[in-house]
N, C-alpha and C positions, 0 to 999 in steps of 0.2 A: 486338452491341455490345460483347462481351464482349476479343474478339480484338483492336479497335480500342482501348479502354482498359489491355489488357497492354502495345499495341505504344507506347501512350503512357509507361507504365512500366517499360519497357526490356527485356519479353519479347518478345522477335523471335516466338517459337511458343509455344499451349497444345500442349503433350502430354499425354498420358492422365491423368497423372500430377497435372498443373497443375487438369485436371480434374475429377479425384477430388476433390481440396483443397477445388475452388469449388462442387461440390454436396454436399459433407459441408457448406461455411461456410450454405450456402442449407436445408440439414436442419437444422441446429442454429437457425438463425434462427426457421426456421416452428415448428420445436417450443418453444424456451425461451425466443423474443422478443428473443434478444442474438448476436451471432455470436461464439465460440469464441476465447479468448486461444491464444497460442502455446504454451503448457502445453499444453492438451485436447487442442488440432490437433495436437501432437506426441502423446500417449498413447492419443488414441481415435481418429484419421482413417484411422490403416495408414501413414499416412506420417512416417517422422525428421524430429525440431528438425533436424538437420544436412540433412537433404536439403530441410528447408523453405527454407529460408534460401539453400538453392542453386535454387530452385526463384522465389523471390522475393526475390530478394537486399535490398529496399528497404524489408523487416520483414514477413513473414508473414501477420501477421492481418491489417494494415492493408491492405498490396496485395490481397490475396484478399478481403478484406472490399469492397475496391471493384470489382475485378472481378465480384463475385459478385452485386454490389448491391444487397447491403445495408451497413447502417452500421455502423460503424467499433465491435470489441468494447468491453467495460470495462474497464477497465484497459491501455486502448493510448493509448498517448502521441501526439500529433499538437503536433510542436513547434513555437514560433514560429516563424515567418522572419527576426524580426531578434534572437533567441535565441543566445545563443554556446555552443557544444557545453562540457560540462561539464569535460571535459579540458582546456579552453585557461587559461590563467594568470592569467586575469581571471579567472574563474568563481573561484578559488581565492582570489584578494586582497581582504583584509580594505577594506569600505568604509568601516569608522570616522574620521573625523577621527585626526591623529597617526599611525592608522597607516602602515606603509609597506611 
């Protein structure tokens, strides 16, 4: 099932490095009851943060957890579909009356 989920997330093939991260995620979840964050993954999984983002471009912790079949890690933010990205002008525009 993991290869099908990975394919749906835009990952064509799961390499040994992908599996290293996925197995680490599962192990951490079994041991601690929660999946590791990106920071913890980068420090303890044997895969650098830079490589994590190359392996899982849409978000290493979120996507790896999904492929591993575990809940998203604490501190992992799943944006609402209707939310504006933080970098858009509409986000920075004050919403108080009289401000423009």
